[in-house]
N, C-alpha and C positions, 0 to 999 in steps of 0.2 A: 537509452532505454527504449526497448519495439515501441513504435507505433499504433499494433496490432500482434494477434497472433490469436491460433486455439490449442486447446490441450486438453487432453484425457484426463481424467481424475478419478483416484477412486475415493466412495465415496461413505461412510462409518458404517453405514447400514450392509457393506459390501456389496453394494451395487456401484453401475460407471456414468459421471455424466459427461455429457462435452463443454468445458467452462472456458469467454471469448474472453479478453480482457481486450481495450481499443486504448488507444490519447487523441485526441484531435476535441475540435470544437462544437460546439451546439451549433448543428443547424436548426435543428427543434425543438418544443415541447412543449407540454403539454402535459393532462395529469392522470393520461393515460399511454404517453409515449416521448421518448427523447432519441434523434437522429443526430453520432454525429458523427461527421467526418475531420478525416487523418490528412495529415500535410503530405503524403501521396497520397492523399484523391477517393482512397477507401473511405464508402459512411457506409453505414450500418443502422436500423431503429432500430431500439430495444422495446420490450412491453416494461412498464414500471406498474408495482401493485404495494399493498400495503406490505408486505417483506423487501423490498426496495431501501437500500441506507441508504442515506443521499448528506456528505459532509462538507464543509466547505473550512479550506482551510484561509489563515488569515491572508491578508494582501503585506507586502514586502515595505520593510520602512524606507524611506522618501531618498539613504542613500541607496538602497538595493539591497538588505539585508534583511535577515529574518528579525521581525518585529519583536520584542522580550517585552516580561510587563516590568516592574518595579522590583523584582526580586532576579535578576537578569535570568528568566527560564523563556525558554521560547513559548508567544503561543500556542495555546489549541486550535485544532480545529472544531468546528461546531455543527453540531449540525441545525438539519435545512430540510427542505421539500422542494415537491420539483419546483412548486410557485416559485421560490430563492433563485433558482436557474435561471440564463437570459442568452438569447444565441447571442454565437458571439467569444461566449466564453468558455476554457478551457477548459476541460476536465479526462476524469480517467477512470474508465468503465470498467466494470466485469459481470460477465452476464450468464447465465447459464441457457444451453440452444435446448429445446421442448421441440419435436417435432420440427416446424417447418418456424416455426418462433424463436428471438428470444428474450430470455426476461432478465432486466438490469439489475440485480445482487448488493452490488459497488457501486457511486458515482463520489470523485472527492474531486467538486469542484475548484478549482483555482489553482488547478497542477500546471504548471509549464513548464514543464520535460525537461525537469533537472532531477538528478536523483535524492534525493531521502536526504535527514541532516547526520544521520549517522557515518560514523567515520569506518570504522570494521573491527575499530581499537577494541572491545572485549576491556572490564573492569583487573581482571587478573586475579580475578575470585574464587574460581570454579576448584574440582576437587580431584583433582588427575592427581597422578603418582609425584611428577616431575623427575630429575634429573638426579637427586639426592648429591646436588655440588657441594651437600654444607661446608661444617664442621666434620670432619671422622665418617666415617663410615657407616650407614643403612643400621648393616646387618653389624653391626659392631651393638650400635645403644641397645638395636634389638637385645640381643643377649644380657644386653645395659652395664655393659662395660666403656668408659668412658673411653670419649672421641683423642 
């Protein structure tokens, strides 16, 4: 996973904006700003505002695996505020560059630098045409002929 980066994205209104992403430890946090330092020493300060969304991931279980509820489902992240964040805590942050400053859009606390929970397999319930390798040939079936 990247430690930090910057990219240009196209907005819904057709305009463009520069977005920054970073993963690291909180160096300082207040109600107005947060400073994050990545493992390679890169440090960035982000402005916090009413639009900044903060989420906290549940801590891992005692054996290091993902915590699950009584039904076996993963525990979901919970909404939080800047007041719930602490110096030294690991975060992933996304911000928008606006002039000389950067405003935080999303902060996920408890991000330990591991990939997300998905394994990329999917459910196979798409609407694709497929290879028609079943019984008979699709042209025969479409014409009303038996396979």
